[in-house]
N, C-alpha and C positions, 0 to 999 in steps of 0.2 A: 143325445149322441146320434149322429147320422148313420144311415144304413150302409152295409158293406158295398164296396165297388164291385158289383157283378159285371159280367162281360158286357151286357147291354148298357149298363150304367157307365162303364168306362168308355164305351163307344160314344155315348151321348155327351159325356164330359169333354172328350177330345174333339168331338164335333163342335162343341161350343167354343173351343179355343180358336178354331180356324175357319169358321164358316165364311165363304167368299162374299165380298162386297164389291159393288161396281168400282172399277178403277177410275171412274169419273169422279169418285170421291177423293178427297185429299189423302194421299198415301202416307203411312207412317212406317218407319223402320224400327220403331220401338219393339223389342222382342216381347214386351208384356202384352201389347195389344196385337201384335202380329201384323202381317201385311193386310189383313182383312178384318181386323177387329177381334173382340173376345167372344162375342155372343151373337147368336142368331135371333133368339127371342128371349123375353124375360123368363119364361118357364124353364127353358133349357139352362139359362144362366143361373137360375136359382139352385139347380143341382150342383153346378160348379161352385157357387158361393157357399152352399151348405157344406160342401166338402172342404173348401179352401178358405172361405171367410175373408174378411177385410179387403175385398176387392173393390176398388173405386176407379173404374176405367171408363173413360168416354171415348167413343170412336169419332175421330175428326170427320166432319162432313155428315154426321148422322145424329139423329135425336136420341139414339139408344144409349142409355147409361146403365151400367151394371154396378150394383152396390152390394157388398157383403161384409163379412167380418173375419178377422183373424189373419189370413195370409193369402197371397195371390199365387203361390207356388203349388201347382198340382202335385209335383213330385214330393213336396213336403207333406201335403195333406193325405196322400195315398197311404194305405196301411202297409204297403210292400215297398221294396226297392224298385223305383220306377224312373225311367228317363222318358220324357216326352219331347219328341221332335215336332215342333209346331210348323205351320206354314212359313212363318218368318225364318225359322232355322233352316228349313229346306231351301227356301229361296236364297238365303244368304250364301249357302254352299254352291248354288248355281248348277247343281247336278241335274242331268236329264232323266235319270231313273232313280228309284228310291234306294237301290243298293248302294249307289255312290254316296247318297246322303247319310246312310246308316253307318258307313265306315268312320264317320266323325264322332260317333257316340262312344262313350267310355267303355272299354273292354270289348268292342266289336271290331272285327276285320272282315273284309269281303274277299272271297277266293273264287277263282275259276269262273269269272263272268257272272256273279250275282248270288253266290251262296254265302250266307252270313255265318261267321264263327263267333260264338259268344264265350268270352273268357278262355280262349284257347281250345274250346271244344269244337269239333267239326260240325258240319251242317246237319249231320244226323241227330245231334243233340240240341237243335234249334227248332222251335215250333213257330210257323207263320200262320197268322189268321187274317182274314179280311172281314172287317166289321164284326169281329167276334166269332166268325164261322170258319171252319177249316177249308183248305184249298187243295185241290188235286194238282199233281205235277205233270207237265207235258214232257218231262224228260224220262226216258226209259231207265237211266241209271239212278234216278233219284225218286224218293217219295216227297221230298221237300221242294216246293216251287222255287225256281230261281227268281230272285227279286229284281233282277235287271229288266224283266219284261214289264214292270210297272212304271210307266212314265210318272214323273212327279206331278204332272198336270191333273191327274185323276185322284191324287192322294191329298187329303186335307191335313192329316197328321199321322204320326207313327208313335206308338207307345211300346217301349221296351221294358219288360218286367223280368228281373233277374232272380228274384226269390219266389219260390213256388207258393201258390195258394190253391186251396182245394177246388175253387171254382174253375180252374183251368184244366185242360187235358193233362193226363199223367205223363205223356211224352214231352216233358218239359225240358229235361236235361240242363243246358246252360241258361235257357231263358225263352221267353215268348215274345214274338214281334207281332203286334196287332196293327194292321194298316186300316186307317179309317178314310173312307171316300167322302167327297164333298156332299153337303146336305142342303137344307132349305136356305136360300139366300134372303137377306133382309129386304132387298128390292131388286127390280129387274136390272139386268146388265148383259152386255155382250162384249167379248174380247176376241180379237183375232191376232195371232202371232205367227211370225215367220223367222227362220234362222238359218245360218249356214256356218260351216266350220271346215277347217283344213288341218291336216296332219303332216308333219315334215317327212314322215316315212311312207306316206300313202298318197296324199293329194298331189297331183301333177307328176307323180312318179310312175315307174314301170310297175305293171301288175298283170294279172291274168284273169280272163273271164271266158265264158262260152255263151252261146246264143240262148239255148233253152227254149223259151217261148216268147212271143211278142208282148205278153202281159207281165213278164217277170218283174218289171219295175214297180208293179202294184203290190207285190208280195203274194199274188194269186196266180197260179198256173192256169193256162187256158185249156186245160184238160189234156194237153199233149203228153204229159208225164203219167197219165193214168196207166195202171197195169194193163198190158196188152190182153185182148180177149182170150187168145189161146193159152197164155201163161196163167191167166186167172182161172181158166177151166182146169189147167193142170194142177194148180194149187188146190182147187176144190175137189178134184178126183181122188186125191190122196195116193197117187201112184208114184213111187220113187222114180226119179229121173233115169236111174239106171235101167228101169224096166220100160221106159218109153222108147218107141222105135226111133232110130236115128233120123229118119225123114221127118218125124213129128217134132223132134228136137230142133231140127233145122227150120221148120215152119214157125216154131215159137220164136227162135232167134231172129228170124227175118221180120218179125213184127215189132222188134224193139225200136224205139226212137233213137236212131243211130247218130247221124252227123250232128244234130242239134244238141246232143248231150255229151258227145265224145270229142269234139274238135276244140282244143284249147286255143284261145286267141290271146296274143300278146297285145297289151295296151300300154303305150309309152307314156300316157298322161292320164291317170285316173281322175275322175271328177271330184269336186268338192262335195261335202255332205250337205244335205238339205232337210229342213223340217218345217212343218206348219201345223197350226192348231186353231181350233175355234171352241170357245167356251161361252155358255150362256145360261141364264137362269131367270126365273120370275117367281113371284109369290102373290097370292090373292086371297081375300077373305071369302068364306062360304058361310052364309048365314050370319048369325050374330056372334058366335064364339069359336068358329073353326077357321083355320088358316091352312092353305095348301101351297106347297112349294114344289117347283120343278127345276131340275138342273140337268144340263146336258153338256157333254164334252166330246170332241172328236180330234184325233191327231194322226199325223203321218210323218214318218222320218225315213230317210234313205241314207245309210252310212256305208263307208268303205273302209276296210282295214287290210293292209298288206304287212306280212311278217316275213322277213328274210331270216329263216330259222335254221340253227345248227342242231341236229338231232344225232345223238351218239348212244352206243351201248357197249358194255364191256363185261367179260366174264370175271376178270380180275382187274380191279381199278388201277392198281399200281403199274400194270403192264400196258395201260393205255386203251384206247378205243379199238375194238375189233370191227365195229360198224360205225360209219360216219356218213351222214347225209347233209347236204345243204338244200333246204326246201324254201321255195318262195310260194306263199299261200295268200290268196286274196279273198276276203270275205265281203260280200255285199249284203248288209242286213237291212231289211225293210220291216218297219213296225207300223201297224195300223191299230188304233185303239178307239174305243168309244164307251161312254158311260151315260146312263139315263137313270136319274133318281127322282123319286116322288115321295114327298113327306106330307103328313097330315097331323095337325095338332089341334086339340080342342080341350080347353081346361088344362088339366095336368096329364091328359092322355096323349100319347105320341105313337104314331105309326110311321114306318119308313120302309120303302121298297127300293132296292138298288139293283141295277142290272149293269154288268161290266162285260166288255168284249175286248180281248187283246189277241192280235195275231202277229207273231214274230217269225219272220222268214229269213233264212240264211242261205245265200247262194255262194257256193265255194268252188274255187278253182286253184289247183296247186301243181307245181312242177318241182321235182326233186332229183338230184343226181348225187351219187356217192358210191361207196364201196362197202362190201360185206364179206370179210375174210372167212366167215363161217360157211359161205356158199362157194364162191369162186374167188380165190385170192388174185388181186390185180385186175379184176373185172370192174367195169363201170356199170352201175345200175341206174337207169333213168325211170322214174315213176311219175305218172300223171294221174291226177285224181280230179273228178268233178262230182259235185253233190248238190242237193237241194233239200233243205230241212225246213219243214213247216211246223211251227208250234202254235197252238191255238187254245185259248181259255175263254169259256163262256160261263158266267156266274150270275145267278139271280138269288137275292136274299131278302128276307123279310125280318124286320125287328120291330117289336112293340114294347111299350112301357105303360103299365096301367097302375094308377094309384087309387085304391078303393077308399082309403081314409088316411089320416096322419100316421097310422101304424102299419097298415098292410099294403104291400105292393107286389106286383107280378111283372116280371120281364120274360118275354118269349122271343125266340128266334128260330128261323128255319131257312134252309137253303138247298139249292141244287147247283152243282157245278159239273161241267164236262170239260175235260182237257184232251187234246189230240196232238199227236206228232206223226207226221208222215215224212218218209225219206225215200222217195222213189228215185231210181236211177243213180245210186251211188256207184260210180264207175271208177275202175282202176286199171291202168295199163302199165306193165313193167317190161322195159326193154333192157337187154343185157348185152354188153359189148366187151370183147376181150381180144387182145393181140396175141394171146397164147394159143398154141395148137392143143386143143383139149379134146379128149374122147369122153364125152359126158353121156351117161345113160339117162333116160327119162326118169324123173322123180315122180312116181305115180303117173297119173294122166293129167296132173294139174296144169302143166305148162302148155302154152300154145305150141311151143316147139322145143326140141331138145337136140339140136344139131351140134356140129363141131365147135362153132364159134359163138353161138348165141342161143340164149333161151329166155323165155319171158312168160308173162301171164296176163290174162285179161279177165276181168270179173265185173259183174253187175249185181247190185244188192237192192232189194225192196224191203222196207220195214214200215210198220204201222203200229200205232198205239192209240187205244181209246180207253179213257177212264171216266167213270161216273161216280159222283160222290153226293150222297144225300145226307143231310145233317139236320138236327133239331135239338132244341133244349128249352128248358124253362127254369126260372129262379124265383122262388117265393120268399119274400122277406117280411118279418114281423118284428116291430119295435116293441119289445116288452116294457122297456122303460127308456127314458131319454138317453141313458148311457149303456143300453143293453139291447142288441139286435141279433136275431138268429135268422139264418138263411138256409134253405134246403133247395137243392137243384138236381135236375136230371139232364143228361146229354146223351145223344145217340149219333153215331156216324156209321155209314155203310158205304164202303168203297169197293168198286169192282173194276178190274182192269183186264183188257185183252191186248196182248202184244205179239207181234209176229215179225220174223226176220228171215228172209230167204236170200241166201248167198249163192249165186250161180257163177261158175267159171267155164270159159270156153275151152273145149277139148279139141286138140288138133295134133296130128302127127304128119311128119314128112312135108312140112311146108317149105317151099323153095326159099332160099335166102332173100331174093328180091321181094317176095311177098312178106317175109318176116319184118322187113324194114319199112313197110307201108305205114302211113299215118293211120290213126285209130279208125276213122270212119271207112277208109278203104280196106283196112285189115279185116273189118267185120261187116263188109258190104254183103248184100245178097249174093252177088256173083262169087265172092270168095267163099262164103258159107257153102254154097252148092258145089262149086268146082273142086274145093279141097276138103269137102266132107267134114266141116266143123260141127261139133256137137256141144252138149251142155252137161256139166257135172254139178251136182248139188252138194255144196259144202255147208248146208244149213244145220246139219246134225239130225238126230232122230226126232227132235221135238222143236221145230222152228216156231211153234206157237205155244204160248202159255196163257193161262187164265189165273188171275190173282184176286184175292178178296181180303178185306179187313173189316170186321164188324166189331164195334165197341159199344157196350152199354155201360154207363157210368152214373153214379149217384153220389151226392156229397152233402155234408152238413157243415155249417160254418157259423162261428160265433164271433161277434165283435163287441167288446165291452171295455169300459173304463174301470180298471180295478181300483184305482184311487186317483185323485187329481194329478194329471200329468202322465200317468202310466196306463197304456191301453194294450189290449191283446187282440190279435186276430188269429184264431185257431180253427182248424177244421180237419176233416178226414175225407178222402175220396176213395170210393170203391170202383174199380174198373174190371170188367170182364171182357177180355179181348180174344178174338179168334182170327188168326191170320193164316192164309193158306196160299200156296202157289202150286198150280197143277199143269204139268206138261200135257198138251193136247196130242193125242196119238194120231197125228196126221197120216202116217204111213201104215197104219194098222199093224203095228208090231205086236200088239197084244199086251203091252206094258204102258202104264200111265204113271209117270213119277208124280208123287204127291207129297208135298212138304207142308207141315202144319205146325204152328206155334200157338198153343192154347195156354193161357195163363190168367189167373185172377190176382188182383193186387189190392192191398189196403195201403193207401198213400197218405200219411199224415203230414201236416204242415202247421207250423206255429210261428208267429212273429210278435215280438214285444217291442213297443215303441215308448220311449220316455221323452216327454217334452220338458226340457229344462228351462224353457223360457228364453226370451231374447232371440228367438229364431234358432236356438240350439236344440237338437234332439239326437237321441241315440236309438239304434235298432239292433235287435238280435233275432235271428231266424234259423230254423232247422226244418228239414223236410226229407222225404223220400220220393224219388221220381224214377222213371224208366225210359229206355230207348229200345225201340223195336228194329229188327232188320228191315231194310227196304225191299220192296217186291223184287226188284231186279237182282238183288243179292242172293235170293233164295233159290235160283235156278241157274244151271250151268249153260245158259244160252250166251254165246259170245256177242260182244258189242264193242264198237269203236267209239271212244269219247272224242268228240270233235274238237274240244278245246285243247286237250293235251296230246291228241293224235295217238292215243294209247289203247291197246287191246285189253278189254276187261272180260272176266268170267265170274259168275256168281258161285255161291257155296250153299248147297241145300242143308248143311248141318248147323247153320248159325242159330244162335239163341238170343233171347232178350238180354239187355244189360240193365242192371239196377244201380241207381245212384243214391248215395246219402250225401246231403248238402248241408252246409253250415255257413252262416254269414254274420258278421258284425259290422256296424256302420255308424259313423258319426257325421252329422249334417249341421251346417251352420248357414242359415239363410239371412244374408245381410240386408236384402232389399228385394224389390220386385225382380224376380228372375236373376238375382245375384246369389251365388252360393259357393260354399267351400265344403267338399265332402271327402271322406276317407273311409275305406272299407277293406276288410279282409275276408277271404273266402276259402273254403276247403271242401273237396269232393272226394269221396271214395266210390270207385266204380267196380262192380263185379261183372265179369265177362264183357269187358269193353270190346267192341268190334273194331278191329284194326285192318288197315290196308297193307298188303304185302305184295312183293313182286318176285316172279320167277323168270329165269332166262335159260334158253336152250343153247346148245353149242353152235347153232346157226343164228344166234342173236335174236330169236323170236321172243319178245318180251310180253309177258302176261301179268296183269294186275288182278288180284282177287282179294278175298276178305276172310278173316277167321277171328274167333273169339280168343283174346288173350285172357289169362287167368284173372288178373286184377290190375287196377291202376289207381293212383292217387293224383290229385291236382290241387294246388293251393297257390295263393298269391294275394296281392292287394291292389287297390285302385285309389287314385286321388283325382279329384276334379275341381276346377275353379272356373267361375264365370263372374266377371266384374265389368262395370261400365264407369268410365271416367269422364264426367262432363267437362267441356272446354269453354263454358260460358264465361269463365273468369279471364279469358285472354282478351287483349285489346281489339283484335281484328273482328269485324262483324261477321266474317266468314265462319268463325268458330262459335258464335253465340248460341246456335241451335244444334251444334254437333257434339258428339262424344266418341271416345275411344272404346272399342269393344275388345275385351280380352277373354278368350275362352281356351282352356287347355285341359287335357286329361292324360294320365299315364297309367298303364296297367302292367304289372309285373306278374308273370305266371311261371310256375314250375310244375312239371308232371313227371311221373315215373311209372313204367310198367313193373309189375311184381311177378317175377317168374322164378319158381323154386324147383328143386329136384322133385320129380314125380308128377309135376303139373303136365297136363296133356292138352292138346287142341285137335280140332278136326278140320283139315283143309279140304278143298273141293276134290283133290286127287285121291282121297281116302276111299278104299273099297271094303276090305275085311281085315281082321286081325287086330293086333294091339294098336291102340291109338298112338299117334306120333307124339313125341315129347314137345311141349310148348317151346322149349329152348332151341328146337330146330328152326323155329320161325321168329321168335321174339327174344330180345336181349334184355335181361334184367337191368332195370335202371334207365332204359331208353325212354325218351319223351313220347307222349302221345302224338299221333299224326295230326297235323294242322295247328299245333301249339307253338306260338311265338313267345319267347321269354319277355320281350318288351314291345309294347304298343304305345305310340305317342301321337296325339293330335293337338295341334295348336292353331287357333284362329286369332288373327290380329286385324282389326278393322276400324274404319272411320265411318260414322253414319250420322245422318241428319235426323233429328227427332220430329221435325215439322213437315218434312217432305221426303220423297223417295230419293235418297242419295247414299249409296253404300260402296265402300271399297274395302275388300277383304283379302288378306293373304292367308292361305290354308296350307299347313304342313302336316303330312302324315308319314309316320315311320313304323315299320314292322320288322323285327329281327327275323333271321332265318327260321323256317319251320319245316318239319318233315312232311313230305307228301305221300311217301310210301316206304315201308320197310325194304331195305336193300335185298337183292336176290342172293340166295345162298349165304346169308348172314354177312354179306359184304356191307360196306357203309350205307347208311340210309340215303334215300333220295330226298334232297332238300330243295326248297324254293327260297330264294333270297329277295323278298319284296323290296327292302331298302327304303329310301327316302323319296317322297313325292312332294313337290312344291307347286301350288296352284294360286292363281290370282283371279278374283271375280269382282267386277264392278257393275252396279245397277244404278241407273239414273232415270228419274222421271223427266220427261220431255213433253212440252206442249207444242203440238203440230199446228200448222195453219188451220184456222177455223175453230181454234180453242179445243182441239181434240187432245185428250190426255193419253200419254203413251209411256211405255217403259223400254229403255234401251239397256241391253246387257252385253258385256264384254267378258270373255273368259280366256285365260291362258292356262293350259293344263300340262303337267309334267315339265315344268320350266327347266328343271335340272337335267332332263333327258335320261331318266332312270331306265335301265334295261330289265327285261324279264330273264331270270336265270333259274333253272332247275337242274341240279347236278348231284353227282357223287364225288367225294373227295377222299383221297388216301395217299399218303407218302408224297405230298406235293403235287399229285396228279388229279386233274378234274375231268370228269366225264359228264358232258352236258346232254341231258335228256331233252332239254329245250332251252335255247338261248336266242333272243332276238331283241332288236331295238323297238321300244314302244313309240318313241317320237314325241314331239311337243305338238299339242293341238291348240289352235287359235280359233275362237268361235265368237260370233256376234248374232244377236237376235233383237227383234223389235215386236212388242206387243201393244196393240192399239185398242182402246176402250171406246165404245160408242154408247 
């Protein structure tokens, strides 16, 4: 009996599936061998063969042949419910980032630009790992890393495990997604790729932008947006702005980068998207028995997206929208990435060092006009926003596998990761215009002016996040008998985050009407600031800075044994000691420091039984307990704007951990190499699920927050099929080496909140007294946020088994899902993902001089699906967000040397 699939072993197996080979070799589109072959070295392949057996795969153009016994399907050989997305699968979908590829996996959907939902559970219930180690998130609202920042060029394979096993972290929820980076190549290679794309709603169309700095196109600011010296000193001094002299406030304001960040420019024809990449690797022998491999990748992409967005809000849905804006927002996203990996193998010992760098920058400009009856009926509000968001991830990891003899082995891993997010100069200007004779009193001192016919607002926000994550672990396996293996392991993670957000509004009274109408840079020019005595107001709250930490010590024991021929068991238990805290920094010396801590110890059992009935047919049953912790950002009431939904969020210091009880049954039939038919059913009971809810004021100020619902259940089933139909029986020579690829999956999910009389919850607004009734925020029987009843993925393709030639239609459908509980028990806010149809073609081409290359053509969202997020009641819809996504046409060329 082979040893259990520990994290490091799963990493090495998935690496063996997809290790890169020079494109100069003959390419194959066979999903069994992948686009780059099955194995890097015989020693790594032995592990895959030991687990999966009966593999007999040769790589065209290479002398490497892998031979094993029993089956070539990793998902069949794995002791848990596993989906492996190989390099061939990723390339067939043609997606540019790994999140796009993952939405094709059974039971998975991708929401809000890169967050993966597993079986209807939100991103908080998903765990993302890189090479078996945890990742920090560069998003203030999330502890889960958005997977759209990972280009597919740096990912070799992706493993999705939906049934919990004790060797994984307890925050498992719906499943774990383990991304594996590329490893040791079989021979030296070099690839250079370029690509371009156009979108019908963006490219060549009207959009908005602003200057910023001369280096914005690189994704790196030229330091123009650095926090001005006087403002930095004010932040450090800890003096409330109300106590700063007016003249000092003006000196601070006059140091702001003004016209370059506040003048919105109309562009009548936005440029096309562009991307480029270079990948290379080599391997060489050291001494008589060691081999060293080096792989490096670098990539750059520059993308534009314009959304003509309808945004509404309502106190009573049936009465229609009380606030309605039309917003045109243009995002320029620049991504720079690089990877450097070094691997060493000698005998059966393996070491691997991986370094990853990703920088994802979003430059945003938007202009909106609309009405808000909660403020001034009949008035037009014009809102202009400019912003610059930098997300950066630096990750270094070490993985080692040591085999001391046939029985004893040790896997070790360690890593350090740093994520950062900087958002300097988030600027907003609000102009108000009315034809009515109004006698309006100032509302606080917030507005630039409060005169008879016009009032408005101007603000600038600086936010920063830095998170460090140290992790380590070891797994010791001992084979007591051929059919009995025990494993013990320890894992440690230590996460520390510092986040700050300072929101400043300009303060003015008695501005003359002609000055009120000036464009933003003139309105806030040095002359205006001094002549009309403009000051600054701090809207950051008492605690604009918070520190957060999460430290987890975990140990586990696991047994894998064959109880009798055909029936095996994988059972274990994990103990986790977790300490999570969020502390508000007392910047302004108030004498109070809010401190929220969640301290819990858990025993998390897991068991899976697998029965091999022969003929490729097997059955599984599993049960487990897992947890979900609140995210850092959710545990403190610091306000934040989500850039994707343009929604205001506020945390809740009263959140508690959620506990999940999971059960799965599954039948699998493997008809041939990478051909399968599976069906499974699942059930989850969740205690204290964390749900998103929305509140709204009579001025239509919408706030989204979080609270624990009493209980929820989720259940459903999945079916998946993958089949190849050879066409060599047809008369035409064209079809002799071609086959039809049929891949499809369907997931049905139902979920219900359980809210009974007497149940309570604690929202962020709670102060003292009796706890609010849970029924004031949650409706009994309502579905969980993020859950779609139906998920469908279909791929129909034609591919050549001798050379690179693929043509694939991809269809994805997700039924409506709740994004947030409706305000004041109004109907829930729902998203309607709908149907998406894509087409991807890949073709090997020989360039002059005998240079091998790959040409790829893509057509995305062919049917023109729209994005819709809405409330509905009595035949009336209130659209929180509605815009056209457009159809994207893309082409790229990759050349191998």
